[in-house]
C-alpha positions in Angstrom: 44.0 281.2 369.8 43.8 278.0 371.7 41.7 276.6 368.9 44.4 277.4 366.2 47.2 275.9 368.3 45.1 272.8 368.7 44.6 272.5 365.0 48.3 272.9 364.3 49.2 270.3 366.9 46.8 267.8 365.4 48.3 268.4 361.9 51.8 267.9 363.1 50.9 264.7 364.9 49.3 263.5 361.7 52.4 264.2 359.6 54.6 262.6 362.2 52.3 259.6 362.3 52.3 259.3 358.4 56.0 259.8 358.3 56.5 257.1 361.0 54.2 254.8 359.0 56.1 255.4 355.8 59.5 254.9 357.4 58.4 251.7 359.1 56.9 250.4 355.8 60.0 251.5 353.7 62.4 249.9 356.1 60.4 246.7 356.1 60.2 246.8 352.2 63.8 247.9 351.6 65.6 246.0 354.3 69.0 244.5 353.3 67.6 240.9 353.7 64.5 241.7 351.7 66.4 243.2 348.9 68.9 240.3 348.9 66.1 237.8 348.8 64.3 239.7 346.1 67.4 239.9 343.9 68.1 236.2 344.3 64.5 235.4 343.5 64.5 237.3 340.3 67.4 235.1 339.0 66.2 231.7 340.2 64.7 230.8 336.8 68.1 231.4 335.1 70.6 230.0 337.6 72.0 230.1 341.1 72.9 233.5 342.5 74.8 234.3 345.7 75.1 237.6 347.4 77.4 238.3 350.4 75.6 241.5 351.5 73.2 244.2 350.5 73.1 247.7 352.0 70.3 250.2 351.4 70.8 253.9 351.8 67.8 256.2 351.3 69.8 258.8 349.4 72.6 256.7 347.8 70.6 253.7 346.8 71.4 249.9 347.2 74.9 248.5 347.3 75.3 244.8 346.5 78.6 243.2 347.6 80.2 240.1 346.0 77.5 239.0 343.7 78.1 235.7 341.9 75.9 233.8 339.4 76.1 230.3 337.8 73.7 229.8 334.9 71.6 226.6 334.9 68.9 227.4 332.3 69.2 226.6 328.7 70.1 230.1 327.8 72.4 230.7 330.7 74.1 227.3 331.1 77.9 227.4 330.9 78.1 231.1 331.9 79.4 232.4 335.2 79.7 235.9 336.4 81.3 237.4 339.5 80.7 241.0 340.5 82.5 242.6 343.5 80.0 245.5 343.7 76.7 246.6 342.2 75.2 250.0 342.9 71.4 250.4 342.3 70.5 254.1 342.3 66.8 254.8 342.9 64.5 257.8 342.9 63.7 258.9 346.5 60.6 260.8 345.5 59.1 257.6 343.9 60.0 255.8 347.1 58.1 258.3 349.2 55.2 257.7 346.9 55.4 254.0 347.6 57.2 253.0 344.4 60.7 251.7 344.2 62.1 252.9 340.9 65.7 252.1 339.9 67.1 254.9 337.7 70.7 253.7 337.3 72.7 250.5 337.8 76.5 250.6 338.2 78.3 247.3 337.9 81.9 247.5 339.0 84.7 245.1 337.8 82.6 242.1 336.8 84.2 238.9 335.5 82.3 236.9 332.9 83.3 233.4 332.1 81.7 231.5 329.2 82.2 227.8 329.0 80.0 227.2 326.0 79.4 230.4 324.0 75.9 231.0 322.8 75.6 232.0 319.2 74.4 235.4 318.4 71.1 234.2 317.0 70.2 232.2 320.1 71.1 235.2 322.3 68.8 237.5 320.3 66.0 235.0 320.4 66.4 234.7 324.2 66.3 238.5 324.6 63.1 238.6 322.5 61.4 235.8 324.5 62.2 237.4 327.8 61.0 240.8 326.7 57.8 239.3 325.3 57.2 237.2 328.5 57.8 240.1 330.8 55.3 242.1 328.7 57.5 245.1 329.1 55.7 248.3 327.9 57.6 250.4 325.4 58.1 253.3 327.8 58.8 252.9 331.6 60.2 255.2 334.2 62.9 252.8 335.3 66.6 252.8 334.2 66.2 256.3 332.8 70.0 256.8 333.4 70.8 253.3 332.0 73.1 250.5 333.2 76.8 251.3 333.5 79.4 248.5 333.6 82.9 249.4 334.6 86.1 247.4 334.0 84.5 244.2 332.6 86.6 241.1 332.0 85.4 238.4 329.6 86.9 235.0 329.3 85.4 232.8 326.6 87.0 229.4 326.7 88.0 227.3 323.8 85.3 225.0 322.3 86.9 222.2 320.1 83.5 221.2 318.9 82.8 224.5 317.2 86.5 225.3 316.5 86.2 228.4 318.7 89.4 229.6 320.2 89.9 231.1 323.6 89.2 234.8 323.9 90.2 237.0 326.8 89.2 240.7 327.0 89.7 243.2 329.8 89.2 246.8 330.6 85.7 247.0 329.1 83.4 249.9 330.0 79.8 249.8 328.8 76.6 251.8 329.1 73.1 250.5 328.3 70.5 253.3 327.8 67.0 253.1 326.3 66.8 255.5 323.4 64.4 258.4 324.3 63.1 256.3 327.2 61.9 253.5 324.8 63.0 249.9 325.4 62.2 249.1 321.8 65.6 250.7 321.0 68.4 250.2 323.5 71.7 252.0 322.9 74.9 250.4 324.2 78.1 252.5 324.2 81.5 251.4 325.5 85.2 251.2 325.2 87.8 248.5 325.7 91.3 249.1 327.0 92.8 245.7 326.8 96.5 245.1 327.7 97.0 242.9 324.6 94.4 243.9 322.0 94.6 247.7 322.6 92.0 250.4 322.7 88.6 250.1 321.2 85.4 252.1 321.2 82.0 250.7 320.2 78.3 251.5 320.0 75.5 249.0 319.7 71.8 249.4 319.0 69.6 246.5 320.3 66.0 246.1 319.0 64.7 243.4 321.4 61.3 243.0 319.8 62.7 242.3 316.3 65.2 241.0 317.4 68.2 242.9 315.7 71.6 244.1 316.8 73.7 246.7 315.1 77.3 247.1 316.2 79.7 249.9 315.2 83.2 249.6 316.6 86.5 251.3 316.1 90.1 250.6 317.2 93.2 252.8 316.9 96.8 251.9 317.0 96.3 248.2 317.2 99.4 246.0 317.0 98.9 243.2 314.4 101.1 240.1 314.5 100.7 236.4 314.5 99.5 236.2 318.0 96.9 238.9 317.4 95.6 237.2 314.2 95.3 233.8 316.0 92.8 235.4 318.3 90.3 235.4 315.5 89.7 231.9 314.3 88.9 232.2 310.6 89.7 235.7 309.4 92.7 236.1 311.5 94.2 232.8 310.4 93.6 233.6 306.8 95.2 237.0 307.1 98.3 235.7 308.7 98.7 232.8 306.2 98.3 235.1 303.2 99.8 238.4 304.3 101.9 237.9 307.5 101.1 241.4 308.8 103.2 243.0 311.5 102.6 246.6 312.6 100.0 249.2 313.7 96.5 249.5 312.2 93.3 251.5 312.8 90.1 249.7 312.2 86.3 250.3 312.1 83.6 247.7 312.0 79.9 247.8 311.3 77.9 244.6 311.9 74.2 243.9 311.7 72.6 240.8 313.1 69.0 240.5 311.9 66.9 237.6 313.0 63.5 238.8 312.1 61.4 235.9 310.9 64.3 233.6 311.8 66.2 234.8 308.7 69.6 234.9 310.5 70.9 237.6 308.3 74.3 239.0 309.0 76.0 241.8 307.2 79.2 243.4 308.2 81.9 245.8 306.8 85.3 246.0 308.4 87.7 248.7 307.3 91.4 248.5 308.3 93.7 251.5 307.7 97.3 250.3 307.6 100.0 252.6 309.1 103.5 251.5 308.1 102.7 247.7 308.2 105.2 245.0 307.3 103.7 242.0 305.3 104.3 239.4 302.7 101.8 238.1 300.1 102.1 234.7 298.5 101.7 236.2 295.0 104.4 238.8 295.6 107.3 236.8 297.0 109.3 239.6 298.6 108.8 241.3 302.0 106.6 244.4 302.0 107.6 247.4 304.1 105.9 250.6 305.2 102.5 249.4 303.9 99.8 252.1 304.0 96.3 251.9 302.6 92.9 250.4 303.4 91.6 246.8 303.6 87.9 246.4 303.5 86.1 243.2 304.6 82.5 242.2 304.3 80.5 239.0 304.6 81.6 237.9 301.1 84.9 239.4 300.1 88.1 241.1 301.1 89.1 244.3 299.3 92.6 245.7 299.1 92.3 249.4 298.3 95.2 251.5 297.1 97.8 249.9 299.2 101.2 251.5 298.9 104.4 250.0 300.1 108.1 249.5 299.6 109.5 246.1 298.8 113.2 245.1 299.0 115.0 242.5 296.9 118.7 242.3 297.7 120.1 245.8 297.8 117.3 247.3 295.7 114.2 249.0 297.2 111.1 249.5 295.0 107.7 251.2 295.4 104.6 249.0 295.0 100.9 249.6 294.7 98.5 246.8 295.6 94.8 246.3 294.8 92.8 243.1 295.0 89.5 241.3 295.7 89.3 237.9 297.4 86.2 235.7 297.9 86.0 234.5 301.5 84.2 231.3 300.8 85.1 230.5 297.2 88.1 230.4 295.0 87.5 233.7 293.1 90.2 236.2 293.6 91.9 239.1 291.7 95.2 240.6 292.7 97.0 243.5 291.0 100.5 244.7 291.9 102.4 247.5 290.3 106.0 247.8 291.2 108.4 250.5 289.9 112.2 250.0 289.8 112.0 246.3 290.8 115.3 244.4 290.7 114.3 241.3 288.8 116.7 238.3 289.2 116.8 234.6 289.6 116.5 234.7 293.4 113.2 236.6 293.1 111.7 234.4 290.3 112.4 231.2 292.2 110.1 232.4 294.9 107.3 233.2 292.6 104.4 230.8 292.0 103.4 229.3 288.7 105.9 231.2 286.5 109.2 230.6 288.3 110.4 227.5 286.4 109.4 228.8 283.0 110.8 232.3 283.5 114.1 231.0 285.1 114.8 228.3 282.5 113.5 230.1 279.4 114.5 233.8 279.9 116.8 234.2 282.9 116.3 238.0 283.3 118.3 240.2 285.6 118.0 244.0 286.1 115.6 246.9 286.9 112.0 246.8 285.6 108.6 248.4 286.1 106.3 245.5 286.7 102.5 245.0 286.7 101.2 241.7 287.8 97.6 240.6 287.8 96.3 237.2 289.1 92.8 236.0 288.6 91.2 232.8 289.8 87.6 231.9 288.8 84.8 229.8 290.2 86.3 226.6 288.9 89.7 227.4 290.2 90.8 228.4 286.7 93.9 230.5 287.1 94.9 233.4 284.8 97.8 235.7 285.3 99.1 238.7 283.4 102.6 240.1 283.8 103.8 243.3 282.1 107.4 244.2 282.4 108.9 247.5 281.2 112.6 246.8 281.1 115.1 249.4 282.1 118.4 248.0 281.0 117.8 244.4 282.0 120.1 241.4 281.0 118.5 238.3 279.5 119.8 234.9 278.6 117.4 233.0 276.4 117.4 229.2 276.5 117.2 229.0 272.7 119.8 231.7 272.1 123.2 231.2 273.6 124.5 234.8 273.4 123.8 237.1 276.4 121.7 240.2 275.8 122.3 243.3 277.9 120.8 246.8 278.3 117.4 245.5 277.3 114.6 248.1 277.1 111.0 247.6 276.0 107.8 246.0 277.0 107.3 242.3 277.8 103.9 240.8 278.5 103.3 237.4 279.9 99.6 236.1 279.8 99.3 232.7 281.4 101.9 230.7 279.3 102.1 233.2 276.4 104.8 235.8 276.4 104.7 238.7 274.0 107.5 241.3 273.7 107.4 244.3 271.5 109.6 247.3 270.7 112.3 245.7 272.8 115.9 246.6 272.2 119.3 245.6 273.6 122.9 244.7 272.9 123.9 241.2 272.0 127.3 240.3 273.2 129.1 238.4 270.4 132.9 238.2 270.4 134.6 241.6 270.6 131.5 243.8 270.1 128.1 244.6 271.4 125.5 244.4 268.6 122.5 246.8 269.0 119.4 244.8 268.3 115.6 245.5 268.1 113.4 242.6 269.1 109.7 241.6 268.8 108.2 238.2 269.4 105.6 235.7 270.8 106.5 232.7 273.0 104.1 230.0 274.0 106.0 228.4 276.8 103.5 225.6 277.3 103.3 224.4 273.7 106.8 225.3 272.9 105.9 227.5 270.0 107.7 230.8 269.4 107.9 233.5 266.8 110.9 235.8 267.2 112.0 238.8 265.1 115.1 240.8 265.5 116.9 243.5 263.7 120.6 244.4 264.1 121.1 247.4 261.7 124.8 247.9 262.1 127.1 244.9 262.7 130.8 244.8 262.2 132.0 241.6 260.7 135.3 240.5 262.4 137.0 237.3 263.1 136.0 237.4 266.8 132.4 238.0 265.8 132.2 235.1 263.4 134.0 232.6 265.7 131.6 233.4 268.6 128.3 232.9 266.6 125.9 230.4 268.0 126.9 228.0 265.2 130.7 228.3 265.7 131.4 225.7 262.9 129.7 227.9 260.3 131.4 231.0 261.6 134.9 229.5 261.5 134.3 228.2 257.9 133.2 231.7 256.8 136.3 233.2 258.2 138.6 230.5 256.9 137.3 230.7 253.3 136.2 234.3 252.9 137.9 236.4 255.7 135.1 239.0 255.5 135.3 242.5 256.9 132.9 245.5 256.9 129.4 246.4 258.0 126.2 244.4 257.6 122.6 244.8 258.7 121.0 241.6 260.0 117.3 240.9 260.5 115.8 237.6 261.3 112.5 235.8 262.0 112.5 232.5 263.9 109.5 230.2 264.3 109.9 227.3 266.7 107.7 224.5 267.7 107.7 221.7 270.2 108.8 219.3 267.5 112.3 220.3 266.3 111.5 219.3 262.7 108.9 222.1 262.5 111.5 224.7 263.4 111.8 227.5 260.7 113.8 230.6 260.4 114.7 233.4 258.0 117.8 235.6 258.4 118.4 238.5 256.1 121.9 239.9 255.8 122.3 243.3 254.1 125.8 243.8 252.9 127.2 247.3 253.3 130.4 247.6 251.4 132.1 244.5 252.8 135.4 243.0 251.8 136.0 239.3 251.0 139.0 237.1 250.0 137.6 234.1 248.0 139.0 230.9 246.6 142.3 229.3 247.1 144.0 232.3 245.5 142.3 234.7 247.9 141.0 236.9 245.2 139.8 240.2 246.8 136.3 241.6 246.5 135.5 244.9 248.0 132.5 247.2 248.2 130.3 244.1 248.4 126.6 245.1 248.4 123.4 243.1 248.3 121.3 240.8 250.4 121.8 237.3 251.7 118.8 235.4 252.9 119.3 232.3 255.1 116.4 230.0 255.6 115.8 226.4 256.6 115.9 225.5 252.9 119.2 227.2 252.3 120.9 230.5 251.2 119.6 233.0 248.7 121.7 235.8 247.5 119.9 238.7 245.8 121.4 241.5 243.8 124.9 240.9 245.0 127.5 243.4 243.6 131.1 243.9 244.3 134.3 245.4 243.0 137.1 243.1 241.9 140.4 243.8 240.2 139.2 247.2 239.1 135.9 245.9 237.7 132.4 245.1 238.8 130.8 241.8 239.6 127.0 241.3 240.0 124.8 238.3 240.4 122.3 236.2 242.3 122.8 232.9 244.2 120.6 230.1 245.5 122.0 227.4 247.8 119.6 224.7 249.0 120.4 222.6 252.1 117.1 220.8 252.5 117.9 218.1 250.0 120.0 215.0 250.4 122.8 216.6 248.3 123.0 220.3 248.6 121.9 222.1 245.5 122.9 225.5 244.2 122.5 227.7 241.3 123.2 231.3 240.3 124.0 233.9 237.7 127.1 236.1 237.7 127.8 239.1 235.5 131.2 240.8 235.4 132.6 243.7 233.6 135.9 245.6 233.2 137.9 243.1 235.3 141.6 243.9 234.9 143.1 240.8 233.5 146.6 241.6 234.6 145.5 242.0 238.2 143.5 238.8 238.1 146.3 236.9 236.5 148.8 238.1 239.1 146.4 237.0 241.9 146.1 233.5 240.3 149.6 233.0 239.0 152.8 232.5 241.0 154.8 234.7 238.7 154.2 238.3 237.6 152.2 238.4 234.4 152.2 241.1 231.7 148.8 240.2 230.4 146.4 243.1 230.2 142.9 243.8 229.1 139.4 244.2 230.5 137.3 241.1 231.2 133.6 241.1 230.6 131.0 238.3 230.6 128.4 236.3 232.4 128.0 232.8 233.9 124.9 230.8 234.8 125.7 227.8 237.0 124.0 225.1 239.0 125.1 222.0 240.8 124.8 219.7 243.8 127.0 218.4 246.6 130.7 219.1 246.9 132.0 216.9 244.0 133.3 219.2 241.2 131.6 216.9 238.7 128.3 217.9 240.1 128.9 221.5 238.9 127.4 222.7 235.7 127.6 226.1 234.0 127.4 228.0 230.8 128.4 231.5 229.9 130.4 234.0 227.9 133.7 235.8 228.5 135.0 238.7 226.5 138.4 240.4 226.8 138.8 243.9 225.4 141.7 246.3 225.1 144.2 243.7 226.1 147.6 242.4 225.3 147.4 238.6 225.1 150.6 237.8 223.2 152.2 236.0 226.2 149.4 233.6 226.8 151.1 230.2 226.7 148.6 228.6 224.2 149.0 231.5 221.7 152.8 231.4 222.0 152.7 227.6 221.5 150.6 227.9 218.3 153.1 230.3 216.8 155.9 228.1 217.7 154.4 225.1 216.0 153.8 227.2 212.9 157.5 228.4 213.1 156.1 231.9 213.3 157.2 234.7 215.6 155.0 237.6 216.6 156.2 241.0 215.8 156.9 243.0 219.0 154.1 245.4 218.1 151.6 242.6 217.4 149.2 242.0 220.3 146.0 240.1 220.7 143.7 242.8 222.0 140.4 240.9 222.3 139.1 237.5 223.1 135.6 235.9 223.1 134.8 232.6 224.7 131.5 230.8 224.9 131.6 227.8 227.2 129.8 225.2 229.3 130.7 223.1 232.3 129.5 219.6 233.0 130.8 216.6 235.0 134.2 218.2 235.7 134.9 219.3 232.1 134.8 222.9 230.6 133.6 222.7 227.0 134.5 225.8 224.9 132.0 225.8 222.1 133.4 229.0 220.6 136.7 230.5 221.5 138.2 233.5 219.5 141.4 235.5 220.1 142.1 238.3 217.6 144.4 241.1 216.7 144.6 243.5 213.9 146.1 240.9 211.5 145.6 237.5 213.2 142.5 235.6 214.4 142.5 232.3 216.4 139.2 230.4 216.6 138.9 227.1 218.5 136.8 224.5 220.2 137.7 222.0 222.9 137.6 220.8 226.4 139.5 221.8 229.6 139.4 219.3 232.5 139.3 220.7 236.1 142.8 219.3 236.6 144.1 221.6 233.8 144.3 219.1 230.9 143.2 220.5 227.6 142.1 219.2 224.2 141.6 221.9 221.7 141.4 222.3 217.9 142.3 225.8 216.7 141.9 227.4 213.3 144.5 230.2 212.7 143.7 232.9 210.1 146.2 235.6 208.9 145.5 238.7 207.0 147.3 239.3 203.7 149.6 242.0 205.2 150.9 239.7 208.0 153.1 237.5 205.8 154.5 240.5 204.0 156.6 241.1 207.2 157.3 237.4 208.1 158.6 234.4 206.2 155.9 231.8 205.4 156.6 228.5 207.1 154.0 225.7 207.4 150.9 224.6 205.5 148.5 227.4 204.7 145.8 227.9 202.2 143.9 230.9 201.0 140.2 231.3 201.7 137.7 234.1 201.8 136.3 234.3 205.4 133.5 236.8 205.9 134.4 238.6 202.7 138.1 238.9 203.7 140.8 236.8 202.1 143.0 235.1 204.8 145.7 232.5 205.0 144.4 229.6 207.1 145.8 226.6 209.0 144.7 224.3 211.8 146.4 223.0 215.0 145.6 220.6 217.8 146.5 221.5 221.4 146.9 219.0 224.3 148.7 219.0 227.6 147.8 221.5 230.3 147.0 225.1 230.3 150.4 226.1 231.7 152.3 223.5 229.6 150.4 223.0 226.3 151.7 220.8 223.4 150.7 221.8 219.9 150.9 220.1 216.5 149.4 220.7 213.1 146.1 219.1 212.4 145.4 217.8 208.9 142.3 219.2 207.1 141.0 219.4 203.6 141.2 222.7 201.9 137.9 224.3 201.1 137.0 225.7 197.6 134.2 227.9 198.8 134.2 231.0 200.9 132.9 230.7 204.6 131.3 233.1 207.0 133.5 232.1 210.0 136.6 230.1 210.7 134.5 228.0 213.0 133.0 226.4 209.9 136.2 224.5 209.3 136.5 223.2 212.9 135.1 219.8 213.9 131.7 220.0 215.4 131.5 218.1 218.6 129.7 218.4 221.8 131.0 218.3 225.4 133.5 215.4 225.7 133.1 213.8 229.0 135.2 210.7 228.3 138.3 210.5 230.5 141.8 209.6 229.1 141.7 206.2 230.9 138.5 205.4 229.2 139.9 206.4 225.8 143.0 204.2 226.3 140.8 201.3 227.2 138.7 201.7 224.0 141.9 202.0 221.9 143.2 198.7 223.3 139.9 197.0 222.5 140.2 198.2 218.9 
């Protein structure tokens, strides 16, 4: 019993002695001063460290109060840190075993000031060098619970030499933890709650032995504005200059810094989700509202992905979709914008780049459109743009077309300086009507070349329409001389070039039952059909037909204006023209002439001088009563004959030619049942006449009338007739007639024209004749 008690007493004394030894040794090794000196000694190679106090607690660990550090080494120079409190938590069991193992480090409210920032590559190299120098094994039992930093503040000062702007961050919480206990892979997690920049969370993976650093960060509900963008020297400045963003965004960022083999390789992808942002882009010169979508940024390019927004121009709000790719370090860029229901006007176009002056001065559009705009810029800063506009009732004023065009619909494409529009339609305002017009064309605004085609299928010809045409002088002349009315279809093709002399055009006018009043006597034509073709060379009338005085007129016309003296030519056929109606239109008094006029005329000429007009043709009158024609009455008077009341000249045939102001009748014949008058002669444009007429009477004629005058019998065409000859001078309305001497013939003749003098077109004026007679 005593022996057992003695053994127990010895054991207790041994334990107490060992405990006392351990306590004395631990207190000596972990005294506040020893720890303070040890911490300062660990940092002496990097800079100057100061510690106010250190307190060791066996269970709680080590507390360091007011730690400050000023870097002096190459890697730490220009960096200062102040830490109010550091807590080093240890493993008590390891301490009992004689080992001081730090499991967790808590750093509270540190403030880091950086005078000269160290670039990422130098920082990674420094980490690798220190890990290699320390010969840190991959797995250690220290810092198993990592390093925790709470409420970190960072102040990076501006460096003009590297164009680095000042950066201030606060509210940073971070945790450093070796992955699965391995210091080859260190995980850093944290969050930032900054008063200005907002809330962020991030995760980093550090590979000290490579060295490599991977960073993944995200931010929610960040307020973007000019001040925010200016915090980021290059990207932020570019974003503000190009987009002017204002509003809330969510962002994620993945960055990899890889300096293995000193390659300094950096890859990053930044995704920004826009939530109702307001912005403006330099290629879309209107404010953007409620912008939603994604912007992606990597080390080479910026991507705009399916951005949707509303834009406002004046009182109109439009929906827009934006996509684009921009090279960060080169000139390459592609930007695509699709806008529906955009109000396009002068104010908007004046803000646009590259195309404003051309669009404003050449087209002057105004109205709602659907718009697609694509802009491309290549490596050599070669710029290409494409603009497609689907018009929805737009108004246009073309520089080369003075009439306004309204309610324009259709597609317009502008590629660089080339504008193409197809299947466009609208209403041209001309005078008192809106003319529906279909349009297609190509316009090279740089070279000044244009091809323009239009079709106006149903145009009403009125006085107001003609006097408001682009060429008002031509319109007024047409109205003054023709007074047209009715419907026409107009189609035209214009080809213009920079040089005005190369301008060319073709305008086709399809006549649809029009009415005209022509000549000084205003002879009416109605039901006018056919086609008029206006070109640079002149006017071409094809298959023109009309009704006139109960008959029909048909023909073709060519009028050339590209010569020094305008030239013209044509052919006209007419049939069943009521002679009485025509005579009443021309004469001042009512005329009892009757008959139906048939014939054809081929004419040509130049200039406005009547003497430049030439023609030839035939005129026939059938079923008429021509007894009261002044020339016929005059012939009977000179023969002392009077026509029986029942005698009428029912037909006439004239073959004529016109040259140098003289109408030459080569064959003229007026006949009735018993009398025939054949003649030749000239009629001047002033109405003077010179005719020789042979009169033939059937045998039965003189059985009813007394024979007065000189007549002779002759067989004409197998029929015996009494013949005589007269000369007619004076004017058409006041002719003078006298008997003409002639030698009686002894042989029969085929026609009375055989006894008439054979002479051509007499172009000698009366004054010239009088001068020749005086000479003789």
